[in-house]
C-alpha positions in Angstrom: 123.0 116.6 80.6 120.6 119.3 80.1 120.2 122.2 82.6 116.8 124.0 83.3 116.0 126.5 85.8 113.4 125.7 88.5 110.5 128.1 87.5 108.5 125.5 85.8 104.7 124.7 85.4 103.1 121.3 85.7 103.2 120.8 82.0 106.8 121.8 81.6 107.8 119.4 84.6 105.8 116.6 82.8 107.8 117.1 79.7 111.1 117.0 81.4 110.0 113.7 83.4 109.3 112.3 80.0 112.8 112.9 78.8 114.1 111.5 82.1 112.0 108.4 81.4 113.8 108.0 78.1 117.1 108.0 80.0 118.2 111.6 79.9 119.8 113.3 83.0 118.5 116.8 83.7 120.1 119.3 86.2 117.8 121.7 88.1 119.3 124.9 88.9 118.4 127.9 90.8 119.9 131.3 89.4 122.2 129.3 87.2 123.8 127.2 90.2 122.9 123.6 90.0 121.1 122.2 92.9 119.6 118.8 92.0 119.6 116.1 89.2 116.7 114.4 87.7 117.9 110.8 86.8 115.9 107.9 85.6 114.8 105.4 88.2 115.7 101.8 88.2 114.0 99.8 85.5 111.1 97.7 86.3 112.2 94.2 87.1 110.1 91.1 86.0 108.6 89.2 88.5 110.5 86.2 89.6 109.1 82.9 88.9 110.2 79.9 90.9 110.9 77.0 88.7 111.1 79.0 85.5 114.4 77.2 84.3 113.2 73.7 85.4 114.7 71.2 82.7 117.1 74.0 81.4 119.8 73.3 84.0 121.4 70.0 85.1 123.8 69.2 87.8 125.7 66.1 88.2 126.6 64.4 91.4 129.9 66.0 91.5 128.4 69.4 92.2 127.1 68.1 95.8 130.6 66.6 96.8 132.6 68.7 99.5 135.3 71.0 98.1 138.9 69.8 98.4 140.6 71.3 101.4 142.8 73.4 99.2 139.8 75.3 97.8 138.4 75.5 101.2 141.5 77.2 102.4 141.4 79.6 99.5 138.0 80.7 100.4 138.9 81.1 104.0 137.0 78.3 105.5 
């Protein structure tokens, strides 16, 4: 993890953020004492689309049968 002091201008901050976006973690320091970390945010997740797997998954009738008592007890039901 890279460490930088917090005396930065806007251009330097933009460069640091590019590095963070690429996956690097950067520690921000005040007079050589770390005070914060810049870490990559959560990756953008694709939009969920209902029915996207239609036709690719099939369930037989046994899937809908009640579970045996032994298994229900194991699940605490």
